[in-house]
C-alpha positions in Angstrom: 56.3 -81.8 4.5 52.9 -82.8 6.0 52.6 -86.4 7.0 49.2 -88.1 6.7 48.3 -91.0 8.9 47.7 -94.2 7.0 46.9 -96.7 9.7 46.2 -97.3 13.4 46.4 -100.1 15.9 45.1 -100.2 19.5 46.3 -102.8 21.9 45.5 -103.4 25.6 47.2 -105.4 28.3 44.5 -107.6 29.9 46.6 -109.0 32.7 50.2 -109.9 33.6 50.6 -112.3 30.7 47.8 -111.5 28.2 47.1 -108.7 25.8 44.5 -108.0 23.1 44.4 -106.1 19.9 41.2 -104.0 19.9 41.4 -102.3 16.5 43.7 -102.3 13.5 43.1 -100.4 10.3 44.8 -99.1 7.2 43.2 -96.6 4.9 41.8 -98.3 1.8 44.3 -96.8 -0.7 47.3 -98.1 1.3 46.0 -101.7 1.9 47.9 -104.6 0.5 51.3 -102.9 0.9 52.4 -104.5 4.2 51.4 -101.7 6.6 48.9 -103.8 8.5 51.6 -106.5 9.0 54.0 -103.7 10.1 51.6 -102.4 12.7 50.7 -105.8 14.0 54.3 -107.1 14.3 55.4 -104.0 16.1 52.4 -104.2 18.5 53.2 -107.9 19.2 56.8 -106.9 19.9 55.6 -104.3 22.4 53.4 -106.9 24.1 56.5 -109.1 24.4 58.6 -106.4 25.9 56.1 -105.9 28.7 55.9 -109.7 29.4 52.7 -110.8 27.6 52.8 -114.4 26.6 49.5 -114.4 24.6 47.6 -111.9 22.5 44.0 -112.2 21.5 41.9 -110.5 18.9 38.5 -110.8 17.2 37.8 -110.6 13.5 34.7 -111.1 11.5 34.7 -114.1 9.1 34.1 -112.0 6.0 37.3 -110.0 6.6 39.4 -112.6 4.7 42.4 -110.4 4.1 42.7 -109.7 7.9 42.2 -113.5 8.6 45.1 -114.3 6.2 47.3 -111.7 7.9 46.6 -112.9 11.4 47.2 -116.6 10.4 50.5 -115.7 8.7 51.7 -113.9 11.8 50.9 -116.9 13.9 47.4 -116.4 15.3 45.2 -119.5 15.7 41.4 -119.7 15.8 40.4 -120.7 19.3 36.7 -119.9 19.2 34.0 -119.1 16.7 31.2 -116.9 18.0 27.8 -116.4 16.4 26.2 -113.2 17.5 22.5 -112.5 17.6 21.2 -110.7 14.5 18.2 -108.5 14.2 16.1 -109.7 11.3 13.8 -107.0 9.8 10.2 -108.0 9.8 10.3 -110.7 12.5 
């Protein structure tokens, strides 16, 4: 049969001991079934295998389901960043 991709994750090794998750996504109809957690835990295992001690990621505050996942897996908030917004009419 034909297999259809349902999710993706992109990780990057920053230096000898640090890695970062750049992108993680699961198609809408497959969300809430544990696939994001599966991708994330396997990526973290891969980072561990190559010697990374820390992994960083960024997430927007409105993505509450992702925030819950990251906290359950063990991520901690270390910095909140406010980005410049373009305001129409100003």
